[in-house]
C-alpha positions in Angstrom: 125.5 98.8 155.7 124.0 95.4 155.0 122.1 96.2 151.8 120.5 92.7 151.7 118.8 93.3 155.1 117.7 96.8 154.0 116.2 95.5 150.8 114.3 92.7 152.6 113.0 95.3 155.1 111.7 97.5 152.4 109.9 94.6 150.7 108.4 93.6 154.0 107.2 97.1 154.6 105.7 97.1 151.1 103.8 93.9 151.9 102.6 95.3 155.3 101.3 98.5 153.7 99.7 96.6 150.8 97.9 94.4 153.3 96.7 97.5 155.1 95.7 99.1 151.8 93.6 96.0 151.0 91.7 96.4 154.3 91.3 100.1 153.6 89.7 99.3 150.3 87.3 96.8 151.9 86.3 99.3 154.5 85.9 102.0 151.9 83.6 99.9 149.7 81.6 98.6 152.7 81.2 102.0 154.3 81.4 104.6 151.4 80.2 107.4 153.6 83.4 107.4 155.7 85.5 110.4 154.7 89.1 110.5 153.6 89.5 106.7 153.2 90.3 107.2 149.5 93.0 109.7 150.4 94.4 107.3 153.0 94.5 104.5 150.5 96.2 106.7 147.9 98.9 107.6 150.4 99.4 103.9 151.1 99.9 103.2 147.4 102.4 106.0 147.2 104.3 104.5 150.1 104.3 101.0 148.5 105.6 102.5 145.3 108.3 104.5 147.1 109.5 101.5 149.1 109.7 99.3 146.0 111.5 102.1 144.2 114.1 102.4 146.9 114.6 98.6 147.0 114.9 98.2 143.2 117.0 101.4 142.9 119.5 100.3 145.6 119.8 96.9 143.9 120.4 98.6 140.6 123.2 100.8 142.0 124.9 98.0 143.9 124.7 95.3 141.2 125.2 97.8 138.3 122.5 96.5 136.1 118.8 96.9 135.8 117.2 94.6 138.5 115.5 92.0 136.3 117.9 89.1 136.5 115.6 86.6 138.2 112.0 85.9 139.1 112.2 87.7 142.5 113.3 91.0 140.9 110.8 90.6 138.1 107.9 90.1 140.4 108.8 93.1 142.5 109.2 95.2 139.4 105.7 94.1 138.2 104.3 95.1 141.6 106.0 98.5 141.2 104.4 98.8 137.7 101.0 98.0 139.1 101.2 100.6 141.8 102.5 103.1 139.3 99.5 102.4 137.0 97.2 102.7 140.0 98.7 106.1 141.0 98.3 107.3 137.4 94.7 106.2 137.1 93.6 107.4 140.5 95.2 110.8 139.9 92.9 111.2 136.9 89.9 109.2 138.0 88.3 109.0 141.5 87.0 105.5 141.4 87.2 102.9 144.2 87.1 100.1 141.7 90.7 100.7 140.7 92.0 100.1 144.2 89.6 97.2 144.7 91.2 95.2 141.8 94.8 96.5 142.2 95.3 96.0 145.9 94.8 92.2 146.1 96.9 91.4 143.1 99.9 93.6 144.2 99.7 92.2 147.7 99.8 88.6 146.3 102.7 89.4 144.0 104.8 90.8 146.8 103.8 88.0 149.2 104.8 85.4 146.6 108.1 87.0 145.9 108.9 87.5 149.6 107.6 84.3 151.2 107.2 81.6 148.5 110.5 82.0 146.7 113.6 80.4 148.3 116.4 82.7 149.6 118.7 81.5 146.8 116.3 82.9 144.2 116.0 86.3 146.0 119.8 86.9 145.6 121.1 89.0 142.7 122.6 86.8 140.0 125.0 87.8 137.2 123.4 88.5 133.9 123.7 86.0 131.2 125.6 87.4 128.1 122.4 87.9 126.1 121.1 90.3 128.7 124.2 92.6 128.6 122.4 95.0 126.3 120.7 98.4 126.4 117.6 96.6 125.2 117.1 95.1 128.6 115.7 98.2 130.2 113.7 99.3 127.2 112.1 95.9 126.3 111.4 94.5 129.7 110.2 97.8 131.2 107.7 98.3 128.4 106.5 94.7 128.6 106.0 94.9 132.4 104.1 98.2 132.1 101.9 96.7 129.5 101.3 93.7 131.7 100.4 96.0 134.6 97.8 98.0 132.5 96.4 94.8 131.0 96.1 93.1 134.4 94.3 96.0 135.9 92.0 96.4 132.9 91.3 92.7 132.8 90.5 92.5 136.5 88.0 95.3 136.0 86.3 93.1 133.5 86.4 90.1 135.9 84.8 92.3 138.5 82.1 93.3 135.9 81.3 89.6 135.3 81.2 88.9 139.0 78.8 91.7 139.7 76.3 90.8 136.9 76.3 87.2 138.1 75.8 88.0 141.8 73.5 90.9 141.9 70.5 91.8 139.8 70.8 95.4 138.6 67.3 96.1 137.4 68.1 99.2 135.5 71.3 98.0 133.9 69.8 96.6 130.7 67.8 99.8 130.2 70.9 102.0 130.9 73.1 99.9 128.7 70.7 100.1 125.7 70.4 103.8 126.2 74.2 104.0 126.3 74.6 102.0 123.1 72.1 104.2 121.3 73.4 107.6 122.4 77.1 107.1 122.5 79.5 106.1 119.8 82.6 104.1 120.5 85.3 106.6 121.3 88.8 106.4 119.8 91.5 105.7 122.4 94.0 108.0 120.8 91.6 110.9 120.6 90.1 110.9 124.0 91.7 110.7 127.5 90.6 108.5 130.4 88.5 111.3 131.7 86.2 111.6 128.7 83.4 109.3 129.8 79.8 110.0 129.0 78.7 109.6 132.6 81.4 111.7 134.2 81.3 115.1 135.7 84.1 117.5 136.6 84.1 118.5 140.3 85.4 121.6 141.9 89.0 120.4 142.0 89.1 119.7 138.3 89.4 115.9 138.7 86.8 113.8 137.0 84.7 111.5 139.0 83.0 108.2 138.2 81.0 108.0 141.4 77.8 108.9 139.6 76.2 106.9 136.8 75.7 103.2 136.4 78.3 101.1 138.1 78.5 98.4 135.4 78.7 101.0 132.6 81.6 102.7 134.4 83.4 99.4 134.9 82.9 98.4 131.3 84.3 101.7 130.0 87.1 101.9 132.5 88.3 98.4 131.6 88.2 99.4 127.9 90.3 102.5 128.5 92.9 100.8 130.7 93.3 97.9 128.2 93.5 100.4 125.4 96.5 102.0 127.2 98.2 98.6 127.7 97.8 97.2 124.2 100.1 99.7 122.4 102.8 99.1 125.1 102.5 95.3 124.6 102.9 95.9 120.8 105.9 98.0 121.3 107.4 95.5 123.7 107.0 92.6 121.3 108.6 94.6 118.5 111.5 95.7 120.6 111.9 92.1 121.8 112.1 90.9 118.2 114.8 93.5 117.4 116.8 92.5 120.5 116.4 88.8 119.6 117.9 89.4 116.2 120.9 91.1 117.8 121.4 88.5 120.5 120.4 85.2 118.7 120.4 86.1 115.0 116.7 85.8 114.4 113.7 88.1 114.9 111.4 85.3 115.8 112.1 81.7 116.8 108.7 80.5 118.2 110.2 80.3 121.7 107.4 79.5 124.2 107.6 83.0 125.7 107.4 84.5 122.2 104.5 82.3 121.2 102.5 83.1 124.3 103.3 86.8 124.0 101.8 86.6 120.5 98.7 84.8 121.9 98.3 87.5 124.5 98.5 90.2 121.8 95.9 88.4 119.7 93.5 88.1 122.6 93.6 91.8 123.4 93.6 92.7 119.8 90.4 90.7 119.5 89.0 92.5 122.5 89.7 96.0 121.0 88.4 94.9 117.6 85.2 93.8 119.3 84.9 97.2 120.9 86.0 99.4 118.1 84.6 97.6 115.0 81.8 95.4 116.3 80.7 97.9 119.0 80.4 95.1 121.6 79.9 96.2 125.1 79.1 94.5 128.4 79.5 90.7 128.9 81.1 89.5 125.6 84.2 91.7 125.7 84.4 91.3 129.4 84.8 87.5 128.9 87.5 88.1 126.3 89.4 90.4 128.7 89.0 87.8 131.5 90.5 85.2 129.2 93.3 87.6 128.5 94.0 87.9 132.3 94.7 84.2 132.4 96.8 84.3 129.2 99.0 87.1 130.7 99.9 84.9 133.7 100.6 81.9 131.4 102.9 84.1 129.3 104.6 85.7 132.3 105.0 82.8 134.7 103.6 79.6 133.2 106.1 79.0 130.4 109.0 79.7 132.8 107.9 76.9 135.2 108.7 74.5 132.3 112.3 75.7 132.3 112.4 75.5 128.5 113.2 78.1 125.8 115.5 81.0 125.4 113.7 83.1 128.0 114.0 80.5 130.8 117.2 81.9 132.3 117.2 83.3 135.8 113.8 81.9 136.6 112.7 78.5 138.0 114.7 76.4 135.6 
């Protein structure tokens, strides 16, 4: 069996389904009265996740290391993480906004990995000595999952800003003032994603965000998702420091990747501080989260295009 052809086929299938999923989301948002579109989209996300799982799993078995040796594998794993986050969130919350922000970004990631990267970069490459460690799976997996949560949460904030700039919600200001007066900022660790003030449990036991103010729901959902991603980012940075000490003899060397990871952490720490301590809601924290979205991509991709630093191996250098 030609595993390379099989893996390329699975990636192409993932891209085709993600493109179809994007159209399904657009139709669902345009014609919300059409039944079962949300279920169809959820099945499509499951299929994308399954295809990427088989592709990455086969690569893992054949090459005998966790498939994160180059940019191609890293991008596909990030796409897998985003679909996993989407599955988790949509299992708990029935909200079309999650798919509307997740579908385009996962499609673009898969498309970039499949069609923009040269064939040489799509081939598995031997791990450099520093990556022959059990920390590879733990550190990189946690970082990628944190990126996935933070990307989805930040895109919800971007969508929030787009909506308030393009459409005049006459009752938003009134609803937002009422919300701020009657609801305290909830602790992330104490409450689950389902505990919104404007949610109601339906007959199947799944909480729905279809009712209530759209902007308030977007604002709260972004806050919750970022709140899940931030602890993962913190854990990823700490585990990376421990691994760096084992591999290079120093916990922190101000490598470009490390520096931008710290900047990313500070941006989202400021976001959560503004929500928890300052009780900010609405536009101001959404701007912070939107800046965080750009910083994530600079940290993840931007510094590697320079080909400098200890983290530049296996990428575009």
